[in-house]
C-alpha positions as CSV (number, residue, x, y, z in Angstrom):
1,M,19.5,-19.1,55.3
2,S,21.0,-15.9,56.7
3,Q,23.1,-15.2,53.6
4,R,19.8,-15.1,51.7
5,D,18.1,-12.6,54.2
6,G,21.3,-10.6,54.0
7,F,21.1,-10.5,50.2
8,A,17.5,-9.7,49.9
9,S,17.9,-6.7,52.4
10,G,21.0,-5.5,50.6
11,F,19.5,-5.8,47.1
12,F,16.5,-3.5,48.2
13,L,18.8,-1.2,50.1
14,G,20.9,-0.8,47.0
15,A,17.9,-0.5,44.9
16,I,16.4,2.4,46.8
17,F,19.9,4.0,47.2
18,G,20.5,3.6,43.4
19,S,17.1,5.0,42.6
20,V,17.7,8.3,45.0
21,V,21.2,8.8,43.5
22,G,19.8,8.4,39.9
23,G,16.9,10.8,40.4
24,I,19.3,13.4,41.7
25,V,21.9,13.2,39.1
26,G,19.1,13.2,36.5
27,A,17.6,16.4,37.8
28,V,21.1,18.1,38.0
29,V,21.7,17.1,34.3
30,A,18.2,18.1,33.2
31,S,18.3,21.5,34.8
32,R,21.9,22.3,33.6
33,T,20.8,21.3,29.9
34,D,17.6,23.3,30.3
35,S,19.5,26.5,31.3
36,E,21.9,26.0,28.5
37,L,19.1,25.9,26.1
38,V,17.4,28.9,27.5
39,A,20.7,30.9,27.6
40,E,21.2,30.0,23.9
41,E,17.6,30.9,22.9
42,E,18.1,34.2,24.6
43,R,21.4,34.9,22.6
44,Q,19.7,34.2,19.5
45,I,16.7,36.4,20.0
46,T,19.0,39.4,21.2
47,T,21.3,39.1,18.0
48,E,18.9,38.3,15.4
49,P,15.4,39.1,16.4
50,E,14.0,40.3,13.1
51,T,15.6,37.9,10.7
52,K,14.9,35.1,13.0
53,K,11.2,36.0,13.1
54,A,11.1,36.3,9.4
55,S,12.8,33.0,8.7
56,L,10.5,31.2,11.1
57,R,7.4,32.9,9.3
58,R,8.8,31.6,5.9
59,R,9.4,28.0,7.3
60,S,5.9,27.9,8.8
61,M,4.3,29.0,5.7
62,K,6.4,26.5,3.6
63,A,5.3,23.8,6.0
64,L,1.6,24.8,5.8
65,E,1.7,24.8,2.1
66,T,3.4,21.5,2.0
67,D,1.1,20.1,4.6
68,S,-2.1,21.3,2.7
69,M,-0.8,19.7,-0.5
70,E,0.0,16.4,1.2
71,M,-3.4,16.4,2.7
72,E,-5.2,17.1,-0.4
73,T,-3.3,14.4,-2.3
74,A,-4.2,11.9,0.5
75,R,-7.9,13.0,0.3
76,R,-8.1,12.2,-3.3
77,S,-6.4,9.0,-3.0
78,L,-8.7,8.0,-0.2
79,E,-11.8,9.2,-2.1
80,D,-10.6,6.8,-5.2
81,K,-10.3,4.0,-2.8
82,I,-13.6,4.5,-1.4
83,A,-15.1,4.6,-4.9
84,Q,-13.3,1.4,-5.9
85,L,-14.5,-0.3,-2.7
86,N,-18.2,0.9,-3.5
87,A,-17.9,-0.7,-7.0
88,T,-16.5,-3.9,-5.7
89,I,-19.2,-4.0,-3.0
90,D,-22.0,-3.5,-5.6
91,E,-20.4,-6.3,-8.0
92,V,-20.5,-8.8,-5.0
93,R,-24.0,-7.9,-3.9
94,Q,-25.3,-8.5,-7.6
95,Q,-23.2,-11.8,-7.5
96,L,-24.9,-12.9,-4.4
97,G,-28.4,-11.8,-5.5
98,N,-27.7,-14.1,-8.5
99,V,-26.7,-16.9,-6.5
100,N,-29.6,-16.5,-3.8
101,S,-32.2,-16.3,-6.7
102,N,-30.7,-19.4,-8.3
103,S,-30.8,-21.5,-5.0
104,S,-34.2,-20.3,-4.2
105,Q,-35.4,-21.6,-7.6
106,G,-33.6,-24.8,-7.0
107,S,-35.0,-25.4,-3.5
108,H,-38.6,-25.2,-4.8
109,E,-37.7,-27.8,-7.5
110,K,-36.3,-30.4,-5.3
111,P,-37.2,-30.7,-1.6
112,L,-34.3,-30.9,1.1
113,T,-36.0,-33.6,3.1
114,K,-37.0,-37.4,2.2
115,D,-40.6,-38.4,2.4
116,A,-40.9,-42.0,3.7
């Protein structure tokens, strides 16, 4: 019984210790990576500020044009599908109307209950 108690306490102590160490290591690695990215961006901005801005503008304009074309294509496709669905709904309504009118005429001719 004492071995199980020792195992449980050791397990929880190890979990807490591992969490603390993992958090510290993660924070150090993230800060180092973040500082390297910031330094790289600063170097790029100082070496080629105008060409970088112009290329970013061109990329963003191309992306906007591509996105707007894709949106327009998707919108047209959805409109076509909605029109098809509406036509199908109308056909089903007509068919159900025909079925309901036929069944109501038939029910007047033959009663559903038997008279004794």
